[in-house]
KEKOLPA-607473 format. One record per atom (N, C-alpha, C): x, y, z. Coordinates in pm, whole numbers, padded with zeros to 5 digits, always signed. Example, Ala and Ser with C-alpha at 12.3 -4.5 7.8 and 13.67 -1.06 7.14 Angstrom:
2
+01319-00569+00780 +01230-00450+00780 +01320-00330+00780 +01285-00225+00708 +01367-00106+00714 +01290+00003+00787 
***
This chain:
144
-12707+27286-18282 -12637+27299-18156 -12512+27212-18159 -12408+27262-18092 -12282+27190-18085 -12226+27201-17945 -12173+27089-17895 -12114+27089-17762 -11963+27093-17776 -11900+27189-17707 -11755+27201-17708 -11700+27168-17570 -11589+27097-17569 -11511+27082-17447 -11430+27210-17434 -11426+27268-17318 -11356+27394-17296 -11253+27377-17186 -11151+27462-17191 -11045+27457-17090 -10999+27599-17064 -10985+27636-16935 -10940+27771-16902 -10789+27771-16883 -10733+27889-16866 -10588+27903-16850 -10538+27838-16721 -10628+27813-16625 -10589+27746-16500 -10599+27594-16512 -10643+27545-16628 -10650+27401-16651 -10783+27336-16619 -10883+27415-16579 -11015+27358-16551 -11083+27319-16682 -11142+27201-16685 -11210+27154-16805 -11360+27147-16779 -11438+27188-16878 -11583+27182-16868 -11640+27181-17009 -11770+27162-17021 -11835+27157-17151 -11947+27259-17156 -11980+27303-17278 -12093+27393-17295 -12147+27377-17437 -12275+27409-17451 -12342+27400-17580 -12346+27539-17645 -12331+27542-17778 -12338+27666-17855 -12422+27642-17979 -12479+27749-18030 -12561+27737-18150 -12476+27697-18269 -12353+27748-18273 -12262+27716-18384 -12120+27755-18343 -12024+27722-18428 -11887+27764-18403 -11877+27916-18407 -11949+27979-18500 -11950+28126-18508 -12006+28186-18379 -12110+28126-18324 -12168+28177-18200 -12065+28168-18087 -11993+28057-18080 -11887+28044-17980 -11784+28155-17997 -11738+28175-18120 -11635+28276-18146 -11682+28416-18108 -11806+28450-18138 -11860+28583-18103 -11869+28600-17952 -11919+28498-17883 -11930+28507-17738 -11793+28516-17671 -11697+28442-17725 -11560+28446-17670 -11500+28584-17690 -11516+28640-17810 -11462+28774-17840 -11526+28880-17750 -11650+28861-17712 -11720+28957-17626 -11690+28933-17478 -11609+28833-17448 -11576+28804-17308 -11691+28744-17230 -11780+28675-17299 -11899+28621-17234 -11888+28473-17200 -11774+28413-17230 -11753+28273-17194 -11655+28272-17077 -11699+28214-16966 -11618+28211-16845 -11603+28068-16796 -11493+28045-16727 -11469+27915-16666 -11576+27889-16561 -11629+27769-16562 -11733+27732-16467 -11679+27716-16325 -11546+27708-16311 -11487+27688-16179 -11427+27817-16123 -11340+27885-16202 -11268+28001-16148 -11314+28135-16207 -11408+28133-16299 -11470+28255-16353 -11379+28337-16445 -11267+28281-16491 -11181+28355-16584 -11240+28351-16724 -11213+28456-16801 -11259+28462-16940 -11156+28405-17036 -11041+28364-16983 -10934+28308-17067 -10964+28161-17092 -11057+28137-17185 -11109+28003-17214 -11087+27969-17360 -11045+27847-17385 -11023+27798-17522 -11098+27667-17540 -11122+27632-17667 -11180+27500-17695 -11073+27396-17664 -11115+27287-17606 -11025+27178-17571 -11038+27068-17677 -10941+26982-17683 -10946+26871-17776 -11058+26777-17734 -11140+26737-17830 -11251+26647-17801 -11243+26527-17894 -11272+26412-17838 -11278+26291-17919 -11419+26281-17977 -11431+26229-18098 -11565+26212-18154 -11643+26110-18071 -11772+26130-18063 -11857+26039-17988 -11885+25917-18076 -11842+25801-18029 -11863+25677-18102 -11955+25589-18019 -12054+25533-18084 -12150+25449-18015 -12083+25320-17968 -12085+25295-17839 -12029+25172-17783 -12134+25063-17789 -12092+24942-17762 -12189+24833-17757 -12287+24861-17644 -12405+24805-17650 -12507+24832-17548 -12460+24792-17409 -12395+24677-17399 -12349+24630-17269 -12244+24727-17213 -12149+24766-17296 -12043+24857-17253 -12100+24995-17222 -12195+25041-17301 -12257+25172-17276 -12330+25171-17143 -12400+25060-17111 -12472+25051-16984 -12375+25053-16867 -12264+24977-16877 -12164+24975-16770 -12103+25114-16752 -12073+25181-16862 -12014+25314-16856 -12110+25414-16791 -12236+25407-16827 -12336+25498-16771 -12351+25475-16621 -12352+25349-16579 -12365+25320-16437 -12247+25373-16359 -12126+25358-16414 -12006+25407-16348 -12004+25558-16344 -12035+25624-16455 -12026+25769-16460 -12133+25837-16376 -12244+25769-16350 -12349+25827-16268 -12324+25809-16119 -12233+25722-16081 -12209+25699-15941 -12081+25764-15890 -11986+25792-15978 -11860+25852-15936 -11855+25998-15976 -11809+26085-15885 -11793+26226-15922 -11689+26240-16033 -11717+26329-16129 -11629+26346-16243 -11513+26439-16214 -11525+26523-16111 -11418+26620-16082 -11427+26661-15935 -11329+26738-15887 -11329+26779-15745 -11452+26860-15705 -11506+26940-15795 -11625+27019-15762 -11744+26926-15737 -11761+26825-15821 -11869+26729-15801 -11849+26650-15671 -11723+26616-15640 -11694+26545-15515 -11730+26632-15395 -11695+26761-15402 -11728+26853-15292 -11879+26865-15275 -11951+26871-15386 -12097+26880-15379 -12155+26753-15318 -12102+26639-15356 -12149+26511-15302 -12120+26504-15151 -12001+26551-15110 -11966+26552-14968 -12058+26645-14889 -12087+26763-14946 -12177+26859-14880 -12316+26799-14862 -12367+26736-14967 -12500+26676-14960 -12504+26568-14852 -12402+26485-14846 -12397+26379-14745 -12393+26440-14605 -12312+26545-14587 -12302+26610-14456 -12437+26668-14412 -12503+26739-14502 -12633+26798-14469 -12734+26690-14435 -12741+26586-14516 -12840+26481-14493 -12810+26398-14368 -12680+26382-14334 -12645+26306-14215 -12662+26387-14086 -12657+26520-14096 -12655+26603-13975 -12777+26693-13958 -12881+26668-14034 -13003+26745-14017 -13123+26657-14051 -13238+26705-14009 -13362+26629-14030 -13434+26680-14155 -13474+26588-14242 -13551+26625-14360 -13696+26646-14317 -13751+26766-14343 -13887+26798-14302 -13979+26820-14421 -13930+26795-14540 -14013+26804-14660 -14068+26943-14685 -14194+26948-14728 -14257+27075-14765 -14298+27158-14643 -14280+27106-14523 -14311+27185-14404 -14191+27266-14357 -14086+27274-14442 -13965+27345-14403 -13993+27489-14361 -14068+27563-14441 -14090+27705-14412 -14159+27723-14276 -14262+27647-14248 -14334+27665-14121 -14247+27622-14003 -14170+27514-14020 -14085+27469-13910 -13970+27566-13885 -13911+27619-13991 -13803+27717-13975 -13855+27843-13905 -13974+27887-13943 -14034+28006-13881 -14065+27979-13733 -14120+27861-13702 -14152+27828-13563 -14026+27824-13477 -13916+27771-13530 -13791+27769-13454 -13739+27912-13433 -13746+27993-13538 -13700+28132-13530 -13783+28211-13428 -13911+28185-13422 -14000+28256-13330 -13998+28196-13189 -13923+28088-13168 -13912+28027-13036 -14029+27938-12999 -14109+27903-13097 -14226+27818-13069 -14189+27670-13059 -14081+27632-13123 -14031+27495-13116 -13880+27500-13092 -13824+27394-13033 -13679+27393-13008 -13600+27399-13139 -13488+27470-13136 -13403+27481-13254 -13333+27348-13281 -13322+27314-13406 -13251+27193-13450 -13215+27212-13596 -13123+27131-13645 -13083+27140-13785 -13186+27069-13872 -13242+27142-13968 -13340+27084-14059 -13305+27122-14202 -13355+27044-14294 -13351+27079-14437 -13479+27026-14499 -13519+27089-14609 -13641+27048-14674 -13666+27131-14797 -13792+27151-14827 -13830+27220-14949 -13928+27331-14916 -13919+27439-14992 -14011+27551-14974 -14041+27610-15111 -14160+27664-15125 -14195+27735-15247 -14117+27865-15251 -14087+27915-15370 -14006+28038-15379 -14061+28155-15297 -14192+28173-15297 -14249+28285-15221 -14235+28263-15070 -14242+28137-15025 -14222+28107-14884 -14078+28135-14843 -13983+28092-14926 -13842+28114-14897 -13811+28263-14894 -13863+28338-14989 -13840+28483-14995 -13892+28550-14868 -14010+28509-14821 -14070+28567-14701 -13985+28535-14578 -13931+28413-14569 -13844+28379-14457 -13722+28471-14453 -13661+28492-14568 -13542+28577-14577 -13577+28721-14540 -13689+28771-14593 -13732+28908-14563 -13759+28926-14414 -13804+28822-14347 -13836+28829-14205 -13715+28800-14116 -13598+28779-14176 -13476+28758-14099 -13456+28617-14047 -13532+28522-14097 -13514+28382-14057 -13387+28332-14127 -13289+28279-14052 -13163+28237-14114 -13178+28107-14194 -13200+28121-14324 -13212+28006-14414 -13122+28030-14535 -13089+27923-14603 -13009+27933-14725 -13051+27822-14820 -13051+27850-14950 -13086+27745-15046 -12974+27642-15054 -13013+27518-15074 -12915+27411-15094 -12879+27405-15242 -12753+27378-15274 -12713+27369-15414 -12741+27232-15475 -12835+27159-15416 -12872+27027-15467 -13015+26998-15423 -13075+26900-15484 -13209+26858-15446 -13194+26751-15340 -13254+26772-15222 -13240+26672-15116 -13312+26543-15152 -13261+26434-15097 -13330+26306-15115 -13459+26312-15037 -13568+26280-15101 -13697+26281-15033 -13708+26152-14953 -13747+26167-14829 -13761+26051-14743 -13908+26030-14710 -13955+25908-14720 -14094+25878-14687 -14111+25885-14537 -14222+25944-14495 -14250+25956-14351 -14318+25833-14298 
***
């Protein structure tokens, strides 16, 4: 396996893993490599620096920094969305499906909630017309 830095014609940079350089070339020729941001197929390999092992102290500092700061505007938007959802709704954990259904049926007062549901529970809510949507992130679990 090999990881390539990629760049689209719009300047978006991202990374992806490939089985080999030949595999990358075949997928690119077939139009199967798309920009992760704008979905264009006009993607090329980007210049990559070799990975050099840093000192342990420096590697730890770098890891702490890279895990706390968004790497690009898309990550920043996702972080902002997560903060907005968590600040403006109640986390109900695994009881999300039953609480969403109760609100939809008028059994409990409507309010903004987020939580977790099993795939079959979520599918049933959607089939029954309950207005729910999957979150593009895993919510922070809060102890009750």
